[in-house]
RODREN-966826 format. One record per residue: residue in three letters; x, y, z of N, C-alpha, C in turn. Coordinates in steps of 0.02 Angstrom, whole numbers, padded with zeros to 5 digits, always signed. Layout:
BEGIN
ALAXYZXYZXYZ ...
This chain:
BEGIN
MET+01510-02907+00009+01543-02929-00053+01562-02871-00098 PRO+01516-02823-00111+01536-02767-00153+01593-02727-00124 VAL+01596-02723-00056+01650-02685-00025+01716-02718-00039 ARG+01718-02785-00034+01780-02822-00047+01803-02812-00120 LEU+01755-02813-00166+01773-02805-00237+01802-02735-00249 THR+01772-02685-00218+01797-02617-00227+01866-02610-00199 LEU+01878-02638-00140+01944-02634-00109+01996-02670-00152 LEU+01977-02727-00179+02022-02765-00222+02039-02726-00285 ALA+01989-02692-00312+02001-02652-00372+02049-02595-00359 LEU+02043-02563-00301+02088-02508-00284+02160-02532-00275 ILE+02167-02591-00243+02234-02619-00232+02266-02635-00299 THR+02226-02665-00343+02253-02683-00410+02274-02622-00449 LEU+02232-02569-00446+02247-02507-00482+02311-02476-00455 GLY+02319-02475-00389+02380-02447-00359+02442-02485-00380 ALA+02436-02551-00385+02493-02591-00406+02513-02575-00478 LEU+02462-02567-00519+02476-02551-00589+02511-02484-00596 ILE+02488-02435-00558+02519-02368-00560+02590-02371-00536 GLY+02602-02409-00483+02670-02415-00456+02717-02448-00506 CYS+02692-02497-00543+02735-02531-00592+02751-02486-00651 ALA+02704-02442-00667+02715-02399-00725+02771-02350-00713 GLY+02783-02329-00650+02836-02282-00635+02817-02212-00657 PRO+02862-02165-00647+02847-02095-00666+02841-02088-00741 SER+02796-02043-00761+02786-02033-00833+02847-01997-00863 THR+02863-02014-00924+02920-01983-00959+02896-01950-01022 ARG+02931-01893-01041+02916-01858-01103+02972-01867-01153 ALA+02955-01864-01215+03006-01869-01267+03051-01808-01263 PRO+03117-01818-01270+03163-01761-01265+03151-01711-01322 ASP+03160-01647-01305+03152-01593-01354+03217-01586-01393 ASN+03216-01609-01454+03276-01607-01495+03281-01544-01538 THR+03236-01495-01526+03237-01433-01566+03296-01390-01544 ALA+03344-01379-01588+03403-01340-01571+03389-01266-01576 ALA+03422-01227-01534+03414-01154-01539+03443-01129-01605 PRO+03413-01079-01636+03439-01055-01700+03511-01029-01693 ARG+03553-01045-01743+03623-01025-01741+03629-00951-01761 PRO+03664-00912-01721+03672-00842-01740+03714-00836-01803 PRO+03701-00787-01845+03739-00780-01907+03813-00766-01894 SER+03855-00793-01936+03927-00781-01929+03944-00710-01952 LEU+04005-00688-01937+04026-00621-01956+04025-00612-02032 THR+04047-00663-02068+04047-00657-02142+03975-00655-02169 GLU+03929-00691-02137+03859-00687-02159+03831-00617-02146 LEU+03850-00587-02090+03827-00519-02076+03855-00470-02127 ILE+03918-00480-02146+03949-00436-02196+03911-00442-02263 GLU+03896-00503-02282+03860-00514-02345+03791-00484-02343 GLN+03758-00487-02285+03692-00455-02279+03698-00380-02286 ASP+03750-00351-02257+03761-00278-02262+03773-00258-02334 ILE+03814-00296-02369+03829-00279-02439+03766-00283-02481 SER+03725-00335-02470+03663-00341-02508+03616-00283-02495 ALA+03618-00256-02434+03574-00201-02416+03607-00133-02427 ASN+03667-00132-02458+03704-00070-02471+03723-00033-02407 ARG+03730-00069-02353+03758-00039-02292+03834-00048-02296 LEU+03865-00011-02340+03935-00023-02356+03982+00010-02306 THR+03974+00074-02297+04014+00110-02247+03972+00151-02199 THR+03907+00149-02209+03860+00181-02163+03801+00134-02153 PRO+03765+00140-02097+03774+00186-02041+03837+00170-02000 SER+03857+00217-01960+03921+00211-01925+03923+00152-01877 ASP+03866+00131-01851+03865+00077-01802+03844+00010-01832 ASN+03835+00007-01898+03813-00056-01928+03827-00055-02002 ASN+03889-00069-02022+03905-00069-02093+03955-00124-02109 ALA+03960-00140-02172+04001-00196-02194+04075-00185-02181 LEU+04099-00124-02197+04171-00113-02192+04196-00119-02120 ASP+04159-00094-02072+04180-00101-02002+04184-00175-01982 LYS+04137-00214-02006+04138-00286-01989+04197-00321-02023 VAL+04213-00300-02085+04270-00329-02120+04334-00319-02080 GLU+04341-00261-02050+04402-00247-02011+04409-00291-01950 ARG+04354-00324-01930+04357-00369-01873+04375-00441-01892 LEU+04380-00454-01957+04398-00522-01979+04471-00535-01964 PRO+04487-00594-01936+04557-00609-01919+04599-00630-01979 ASN+04566-00653-02031+04603-00680-02089+04616-00625-02141 PRO+04679-00610-02157+04694-00556-02205+04665-00569-02274 ASP+04664-00632-02295+04636-00647-02362+04561-00634-02363 GLN+04527-00650-02308+04455-00635-02304+04444-00560-02306 LYS+04485-00523-02270+04478-00450-02270+04484-00423-02341 LYS+04535-00446-02376+04546-00422-02444+04487-00440-02489 HIS+04461-00501-02481+04405-00524-02522+04343-00480-02512 TYR+04327-00468-02449+04265-00430-02435+04273-00356-02449 ARG+04334-00329-02441+04345-00260-02461+04335-00253-02537 GLN+04357-00303-02574+04346-00303-02646+04272-00303-02663 LEU+04233-00344-02626+04161-00347-02639+04127-00280-02624 ILE+04149-00247-02571+04120-00182-02554+04137-00131-02608 ALA+04200-00131-02630+04220-00084-02682+04182-00097-02747 ASP+04174-00161-02763+04137-00179-02824+04065-00153-02820 ARG+04035-00157-02760+03967-00133-02753+03964-00057-02762 TYR+04015-00021-02738+04017+00051-02749+04021+00067-02824 VAL+04059+00026-02861+04063+00037-02933+03994+00025-02965 GLN+03959-00026-02942+03891-00038-02967+03845+00021-02953 LEU+03851+00049-02893+03810+00107-02876+03829+00167-02920 ALA+03893+00174-02935+03915+00228-02979+03887+00219-03049 GLU+03888+00157-03074+03861+00144-03140+03786+00159-03143 ARG+03751+00142-03089+03679+00156-03086+03667+00232-03086 ALA+03709+00268-03048+03702+00341-03047+03716+00371-03115 LEU+03765+00344-03151+03780+00370-03218+03722+00358-03266 GLN+03688+00301-03259+03630+00287-03301+03575+00339-03290 ARG+03574+00368-03230+03523+00418-03214+03550+00489-03222 ASN+03609+00494-03252+03642+00559-03263+03658+00596-03199 ARG+03669+00558-03146+03689+00588-03082+03766+00582-03076 TYR+03800+00625-03113+03872+00618-03118+03908+00637-03053 ILE+03881+00684-03017+03914+00704-02955+03910+00647-02904 ARG+03852+00616-02899+03845+00560-02853+03889+00502-02875 ALA+03891+00489-02940+03934+00435-02965+04007+00448-02948 SER+04027+00511-02951+04095+00529-02934+04111+00513-02862 GLY+04063+00526-02817+04073+00510-02746+04080+00435-02735 TYR+04038+00396-02770+04043+00323-02764+04111+00298-02790 ALA+04134+00328-02845+04198+00308-02873+04255+00321-02825 VAL+04252+00378-02790+04304+00393-02740+04304+00340-02686 LYS+04245+00321-02661+04241+00271-02609+04270+00204-02633 ALA+04252+00185-02694+04277+00121-02720+04353+00120-02723 GLY+04383+00175-02746+04455+00178-02751+04490+00180-02684 GLU+04456+00206-02633+04486+00208-02566+04486+00139-02533 ILE+04436+00098-02549+04427+00034-02514+04468-00021-02546 SER+04476-00019-02611+04513-00072-02646+04556-00042-02701 ASP+04612-00075-02716+04658-00048-02766+04631-00052-02836 ASN+04593-00104-02851+04573-00115-02921+04502-00143-02925 PRO+04451-00104-02906+04383-00129-02912+04365-00139-02986 ARG+04327-00191-02999+04307-00206-03067+04262-00151-03095 GLY+04281-00126-03154+04240-00076-03187+04254-00004-03168 LEU+04298+00007-03118+04309+00075-03094+04342+00119-03148 ALA+04388+00091-03186+04422+00131-03237+04372+00159-03288 GLU+04324+00118-03309+04275+00141-03358+04229+00194-03327 VAL+04210+00184-03264+04168+00234-03230+04205+00301-03227 ARG+04269+00299-03210+04307+00361-03206+04313+00395-03274 ARG+04320+00355-03327+04324+00384-03394+04259+00421-03411 ARG+04203+00390-03394+04138+00422-03409+04129+00485-03368 ILE+04150+00483-03305+04145+00543-03263+04190+00598-03290 GLN+04250+00579-03311+04297+00629-03337+04269+00661-03401 ARG+04238+00621-03444+04208+00650-03504+04155+00701-03486 TYR+04117+00685-03433+04066+00733-03410+04099+00797-03385 HIS+04152+00789-03345+04187+00849-03320+04215+00891-03377 GLU+04241+00858-03428+04270+00895-03483+04217+00935-03521 THR+04156+00909-03523+04103+00945-03559+04077+01004-03518 THR+04092+01004-03453+04066+01058-03410+04120+01109-03392 THR+04182+01098-03415+04234+01146-03398+04224+01213-03432 ALA+04182+01214-03484+04169+01278-03517+04124+01323-03475 GLU+04092+01294-03424+04050+01334-03380+04093+01387-03345 PRO+04069+01448-03341+04109+01500-03307+04118+01483-03233 ILE+04179+01490-03209+04195+01477-03139+04187+01542-03100 PRO+04155+01539-03041+04147+01600-03002+04214+01632-02986 ALA+04212+01696-02973+04274+01732-02956+04308+01698-02897 GLN+04374+01692-02902+04411+01657-02850+04423+01704-02791 VAL+04372+01708-02750+04374+01750-02690+04374+01704-02630 ALA+04419+01715-02584+04423+01672-02525+04360+01680-02483 PRO+04332+01625-02458+04273+01629-02415+04289+01664-02350 PRO+04238+01685-02314+04250+01718-02249+04277+01669-02197 LYS+04307+01697-02145+04331+01656-02090+04271+01629-02051 PRO+04280+01572-02017+04224+01543-01979+04198+01592-01926 SER+04133+01593-01919+04103+01634-01867+04110+01599-01800 ALA+04098+01636-01747+04104+01607-01679+04054+01551-01669 SER+03996+01555-01701+03945+01503-01692+03968+01436-01719 LEU+04013+01436-01769+04036+01373-01798+04076+01332-01747 ALA+04109+01366-01700+04147+01330-01650+04103+01287-01605 LYS+04039+01305-01601+03993+01267-01559+03953+01215-01598 ALA+03961+01217-01664+03922+01171-01706+03951+01100-01703 ARG+03909+01051-01712+03931+00981-01709+03965+00961-01775 LEU+04025+00932-01769+04062+00910-01827+04030+00845-01854 LEU+04013+00844-01918+03981+00786-01949+04030+00742-01987 ASP+04078+00773-02020+04123+00733-02062+04184+00774-02080 THR+04238+00739-02100+04299+00771-02122+04324+00736-02184 ILE+04339+00774-02236+04365+00745-02299+04431+00780-02314 SER+04485+00742-02316+04551+00771-02327+04569+00770-02401 LEU+04616+00813-02419+04642+00819-02487+04718+00813-02486 PRO+04748+00782-02536+04822+00781-02539+04848+00849-02559 GLN+04895+00875-02521+04921+00942-02534+04955+00946-02603 ALA+04989+00893-02623+05022+00894-02688+04972+00903-02744 ALA+04914+00870-02738+04862+00876-02789+04833+00946-02790 VAL+04826+00977-02731+04801+01046-02728+04852+01093-02758 ARG+04914+01085-02740+04967+01130-02765+04972+01127-02841 GLU+04963+01067-02869+04968+01058-02942+04902+01068-02978 ARG+04849+01083-02939+04782+01095-02968+04760+01035-03011 GLN+04768+00975-02983+04754+00915-03021+04680+00907-03036 PHE+04666+00883-03095+04597+00874-03117+04560+00825-03072 GLU+04594+00773-03049+04562+00720-03010+04533+00746-02944 LEU+04554+00805-02922+04526+00832-02860+04451+00844-02866 ARG+04427+00850-02927+04355+00860-02935+04315+00802-02907 TYR+04343+00741-02909+04308+00684-02880+04299+00694-02805 ARG+04352+00718-02772+04348+00729-02700+04299+00787-02684 ILE+04302+00839-02725+04257+00895-02714+04184+00872-02722 ASP+04172+00830-02772+04104+00805-02782+04081+00764-02722 LEU+04126+00727-02692+04109+00689-02632+04091+00736-02575 VAL+04129+00789-02567+04114+00839-02515+04044+00868-02526 ILE+04029+00884-02589+03965+00915-02604+03907+00866-02589 GLU+03915+00803-02610+03861+00755-02597+03849+00747-02523 LYS+03902+00743-02483+03894+00736-02411+03862+00799-02380 ALA+03884+00857-02404+03857+00919-02376+03783+00927-02392 VAL+03765+00913-02454+03695+00921-02474+03651+00870-02437 LYS+03675+00809-02432+03636+00756-02399+03620+00774-02327 ARG+03668+00807-02293+03659+00822-02222+03646+00896-02210 ASN+03637+00934-02264+03623+01006-02258+03675+01038-02213 ALA+03738+01027-02229+03793+01046-02184+03824+01112-02204 LEU+03853+01145-02154+03898+01201-02165+03967+01173-02182 ILE+04004+01208-02224+04069+01183-02246+04124+01231-02223 GLU+04175+01203-02192+04236+01241-02177+04293+01212-02217 LEU+04325+01254-02256+04384+01234-02295+04447+01255-02258 ILE+04491+01208-02245+04556+01223-02215+04609+01211-02268 SER+04647+01262-02284+04699+01256-02336+04762+01290-02311 GLN+04816+01279-02348+04881+01303-02325+04898+01373-02348 THR+04867+01395-02403+04881+01462-02428+04816+01496-02451 GLN+04818+01561-02456+04761+01599-02481+04745+01580-02554 SER+04797+01568-02592+04787+01549-02662+04750+01482-02666 ASP+04770+01434-02625+04735+01369-02624+04662+01378-02602 ALA+04651+01421-02553+04583+01432-02528+04539+01461-02582 ARG+04566+01509-02620+04526+01540-02673+04510+01489-02728 TRP+04559+01449-02746+04549+01401-02800+04499+01346-02779 LEU+04508+01319-02719+04464+01265-02696+04393+01290-02686 SER+04385+01349-02658+04318+01375-02647+04282+01388-02713 ALA+04320+01413-02763+04290+01423-02829+04269+01357-02860 LEU+04309+01305-02848+04292+01239-02874+04229+01212-02841 VAL+04224+01222-02775+04164+01200-02740+04102+01236-02767 ARG+04108+01301-02775+04050+01340-02798+04029+01319-02868 SER+04078+01308-02912+04060+01289-02981+04030+01220-02984 ARG+04057+01172-02944+04030+01104-02945+03960+01102-02915 ILE+03950+01138-02861+03884+01135-02829+03832+01171-02870 ARG+03853+01221-02909+03806+01255-02954+03782+01208-03009 LEU+03826+01163-03031+03807+01115-03082+03761+01060-03056 SER+03776+01037-02996+03739+00978-02970+03679+00997-02928 HIS+03685+01049-02888+03630+01068-02842+03623+01145-02843 PRO+03598+01172-02897+03597+01245-02904+03554+01281-02851 GLN+03506+01245-02821+03463+01277-02772+03490+01271-02701 TYR+03546+01237-02692+03571+01225-02625+03599+01289-02594 ASP+03582+01301-02532+03606+01360-02495+03676+01345-02467 LEU+03726+01359-02507+03795+01344-02487+03820+01395-02436 VAL+03845+01370-02380+03879+01413-02330+03949+01386-02322 LEU+03998+01425-02344+04067+01402-02347+04112+01450-02310 PHE+04151+01423-02263+04200+01462-02225+04270+01438-02243 SER+04319+01479-02227+04388+01462-02244+04435+01478-02186 THR+04483+01432-02175+04535+01442-02125+04602+01426-02158 ILE+04651+01469-02147+04719+01457-02173+04761+01428-02116 ASP+04789+01369-02129+04830+01336-02078+04881+01292-02114 ASP+04943+01315-02118+04993+01278-02156+05021+01218-02117 SER+04997+01207-02056+05020+01149-02018+04977+01087-02030 HIS+04924+01095-02070+04878+01039-02084+04874+01027-02159 PRO+04860+00966-02179+04844+00954-02249+04777+00986-02265 PRO+04764+01002-02328+04699+01031-02345+04643+00982-02328 LEU+04588+01010-02304+04531+00967-02288+04467+01009-02284 PHE+04412+00973-02284+04346+01003-02275+04316+00975-02212 HIS+04289+01019-02170+04249+01000-02113+04175+01013-02130 LEU+04132+00965-02115+04060+00975-02123+04029+00981-02054 PHE+03993+01035-02043+03962+01048-01978+03886+01048-01984 GLU+03855+01029-01929+03782+01030-01926+03758+01102-01931 ARG+03707+01112-01971+03678+01178-01979+03624+01187-01925 THR+03635+01235-01881+03587+01246-01827+03538+01301-01846 PRO+03477+01298-01820+03427+01349-01837+03449+01418-01816 
């Protein structure tokens, strides 16, 4: 009798399992996280002040990938506005040379960044108060040494020849940008100009500006005359 009951229980249990069918799980409705859009990445870069650097991850490069011209204009304006904000912050700390570099960037990226005119006025007032400083003798720098040909090029900053020829005051903004970049990267500077007179004037301007902003900096400045090129500065890596 107990054997029959056990067998009957097993048969009943098997039937119940067969009726239940295969077990099922609730579907996983958790969606994979959505990757950020290009505009979101641009906004993140602007918030983090990755405006035009680093070279492989900055807001301006991403803006150039936007297909919509109106979006491009909008985000270029935001980047330029942020440069103006950085310039204003630098002015509050009396870092006029750095502010000048930020102002140049803002003007290059957008035609009319908000607040740029006032920033430029404040920088110009600073320049006017420092023009009484004696300017070093206008002596052309030496020609590049052979070692410079092997040095790694870090950056190039061009100048409009008309502004150089007319000795325009606004060139000081570009010179200040050159100085900030050179000091930041401890770079050697090569000046390429079209005439000896331009070379002497530009090199004197560099020396006077760097003496005001970074008097302890070990300036190494070379000069090349080449009338087939617009005036420009090359920044090279300084090797031991």
